[in-house]
C-alpha positions in Angstrom: -36.0 -42.1 -74.9 -36.5 -42.3 -71.2 -38.8 -45.1 -70.1 -41.3 -44.8 -67.4 -40.8 -46.2 -63.9 -43.4 -48.9 -64.6 -42.4 -52.6 -64.4 -41.6 -54.9 -67.2 -41.0 -58.7 -67.6 -37.5 -60.3 -67.4 -37.3 -63.7 -68.9 -34.3 -66.0 -68.1 -36.2 -69.2 -68.4 -39.3 -69.6 -70.7 -42.4 -67.5 -71.4 -45.3 -68.9 -73.4 -48.4 -67.0 -74.4 -51.0 -68.9 -76.5 -53.8 -66.6 -77.5 -56.4 -67.1 -80.2 -57.8 -64.7 -82.9 -60.9 -64.1 -80.7 -59.1 -64.0 -77.4 -55.5 -62.8 -77.7 -53.1 -62.5 -74.8 -52.4 -58.8 -74.3 -49.5 -57.0 -72.6 -50.3 -53.3 -72.3 -50.3 -50.1 -70.2 -52.3 -49.8 -67.0 -53.8 -46.7 -68.7 -55.1 -48.7 -71.6 -58.9 -48.9 -71.0 -59.5 -50.6 -74.4 -58.5 -54.0 -72.9 -59.9 -55.2 -69.6 -61.7 -51.9 -68.8 -60.7 -49.0 -66.7 -58.3 -50.9 -64.4 -56.9 -47.9 -62.7 -60.3 -46.4 -62.1 -59.7 -42.9 -63.3 -62.2 -42.7 -66.1 -60.8 -40.8 -69.0 -58.3 -38.8 -66.9 -55.3 -40.7 -68.3 -54.5 -42.2 -71.7 -51.9 -44.8 -72.7 -48.7 -43.7 -74.4 -45.5 -45.1 -75.8 -43.1 -46.2 -73.0 -45.8 -46.6 -70.3 -44.1 -49.8 -69.3 -40.7 -51.4 -69.9 -41.7 -54.3 -72.1 -40.3 -57.9 -72.2 -36.6 -58.3 -71.8 -35.3 -61.8 -72.6 -31.7 -62.8 -71.6 -30.2 -66.3 -71.8 -26.7 -67.6 -72.3 -24.9 -69.8 -74.8 -25.3 -72.7 -72.4 -28.8 -72.0 -71.4 -31.0 -70.3 -74.0 -34.0 -68.4 -72.8 -37.2 -69.1 -74.7 -40.2 -67.0 -75.7 -43.2 -68.2 -77.7 -46.0 -65.7 -78.4 -48.9 -66.7 -80.6 -51.9 -64.4 -81.1 -50.3 -62.0 -78.6 -50.5 -58.2 -78.5 -47.7 -56.0 -77.0 -48.8 -52.3 -76.7 -47.3 -49.1 -75.3 -43.9 -50.4 -74.1 -40.5 -48.9 -74.1 -39.1 -51.9 -76.0 -41.7 -54.5 -76.9 -39.7 -57.7 -76.9 -35.9 -57.5 -76.8 -34.1 -60.9 -76.7 -30.5 -62.0 -76.5 -29.2 -65.6 -76.5 -32.8 -66.7 -76.8 -35.2 -68.8 -78.9 -37.9 -66.5 -80.1 -41.2 -67.2 -81.8 -43.8 -64.5 -82.5 -46.7 -65.5 -84.7 -50.1 -64.0 -85.6 -49.7 -61.2 -83.1 -49.1 -57.5 -82.9 -46.7 -55.0 -81.4 -47.4 -51.3 -81.5 -46.8 -47.9 -79.9 -43.3 -48.8 -78.9 -41.1 -46.0 -77.6 -38.1 -47.7 -79.1 -37.9 -51.0 -81.0 -40.9 -53.3 -81.0 -39.0 -56.6 -81.6 -35.2 -57.2 -81.4 -33.3 -60.5 -81.4 -29.5 -60.7 -81.0 -26.9 -63.1 -79.8 -24.5 -65.5 -81.5 -26.2 -68.5 -79.9 -29.8 -67.4 -80.7 -31.4 -69.8 -83.2 -33.4 -68.6 -86.2 -36.3 -66.5 -84.8 -39.8 -67.2 -86.1 -41.6 -63.9 -86.9 -44.6 -64.6 -89.1 -48.1 -63.2 -89.6 -47.7 -60.2 -87.2 -48.8 -56.6 -87.4 -46.3 -54.0 -86.3 -47.3 -50.5 -85.6 -45.6 -47.3 -84.6 -42.1 -47.5 -83.1 -39.6 -44.8 -82.1 -36.8 -46.8 -83.6 -36.9 -49.6 -86.2 -40.0 -51.8 -85.8 -38.0 -55.1 -86.0 -34.3 -55.6 -85.7 -32.5 -58.9 -86.1 -28.8 -59.4 -85.3 -28.7 -63.2 -85.0 -28.9 -66.3 -87.2 -32.0 -66.0 -89.4 -34.0 -68.1 -91.8 -35.7 -66.1 -94.5 -38.6 -68.5 -94.8 -39.4 -67.9 -91.1 -39.9 -64.1 -91.5 -42.9 -63.8 -93.9 -46.4 -62.4 -93.7 -45.8 -59.4 -91.4 -47.3 -56.0 -92.0 -46.0 -52.6 -90.9 -48.0 -49.4 -90.3 -47.5 -46.1 -88.5 -44.3 -44.1 -88.1 -41.1 -45.9 -87.3 -37.3 -45.6 -88.0 -37.8 -48.4 -90.5 -41.1 -50.0 -91.4 -39.9 -53.5 -92.1 -37.4 -56.1 -90.9 -34.0 -54.6 -90.3 -30.9 -56.7 -90.4 -27.8 -55.4 -88.6 -24.3 -56.5 -87.7 -24.4 -60.2 -86.5 -27.3 -61.2 -88.7 -26.5 -64.2 -90.9 -28.6 -66.6 -93.0 -27.7 -70.0 -91.8 -29.8 -72.3 -94.1 -31.3 -72.1 -97.5 -34.8 -70.8 -97.9 -37.1 -68.3 -99.6 -38.3 -65.0 -98.2 -42.0 -65.0 -99.1 -43.2 -61.7 -100.6 -46.3 -61.7 -98.4 -47.5 -58.9 -96.1 -45.1 -55.9 -96.2 -42.2 -57.6 -98.1 -39.6 -55.0 -96.9 -36.2 -55.8 -95.6 -33.5 -53.3 -94.4 -29.7 -53.3 -93.9 -27.7 -51.2 -91.6 -24.3 -51.6 -89.9 -20.7 -52.3 -90.9 -18.9 -54.1 -92.4 -21.9 -56.2 -93.4 -25.4 -56.0 -92.0 -26.3 -59.5 -93.3 -24.1 -62.5 -94.2 -25.2 -65.4 -96.2 -23.3 -68.4 -94.8 -21.2 -70.7 -96.9 -23.2 -73.3 -98.8 -26.4 -71.4 -98.1 -28.7 -70.0 -100.8 -30.9 -67.0 -99.7 -33.8 -66.5 -102.1 -36.0 -63.4 -102.3 -39.4 -63.9 -103.9 -40.6 -61.5 -106.6 -41.9 -58.3 -105.0 -39.4 -58.1 -102.2 -37.7 -54.8 -101.5 -34.4 -54.4 -99.7 -33.2 -50.9 -98.5 -29.9 -49.9 -97.0 -28.7 -46.8 -95.2 -26.1 -45.3 -92.9 -28.4 -44.7 -89.9 -27.1 -47.1 -87.3 -29.6 -48.7 -84.9 -28.7 -47.6 -81.4 -31.2 -49.1 -79.1 
């Protein structure tokens, strides 16, 4: 898809957003009157849509990881919600929805295990969540997925590897996906990856391209 010309956020250092259940931190479109009122002053003339703004792009290096910590934070109507490479990522108790492409993506050989728990993911043009980094299954539970997307769950693709033993909790939408060659997910030597009862794992040939 083609993103709008609206701005986004580029994180090379650290971004921290600490909302609460009653008062979340919200990143959304200028046209979204449901939060903060009619900021662009056009009444009902415009409505928010996927891709209204670029989203949050996070880029560090192996020697200087970027860091993003979002708690009780909402990301709405972006091109890509949160896309991070060589970064420490924590997204908890929040939401990402109406994403033109992916809502959350983490990659990079130096990225530590992302923490993605207790979130609600809505519609996405591509997969809702894509991980291509080190992962810890016990840090990925309690997320729910709704709306149309390329895959309504957590998708592992080439570069993803489980680097310490843990249990994926079958809470929320206990759906995991695999795509990419030769292996979408590697369980490192000496590591035990445990899937709780009720977990579903699906695999296919549709390669993630965002």
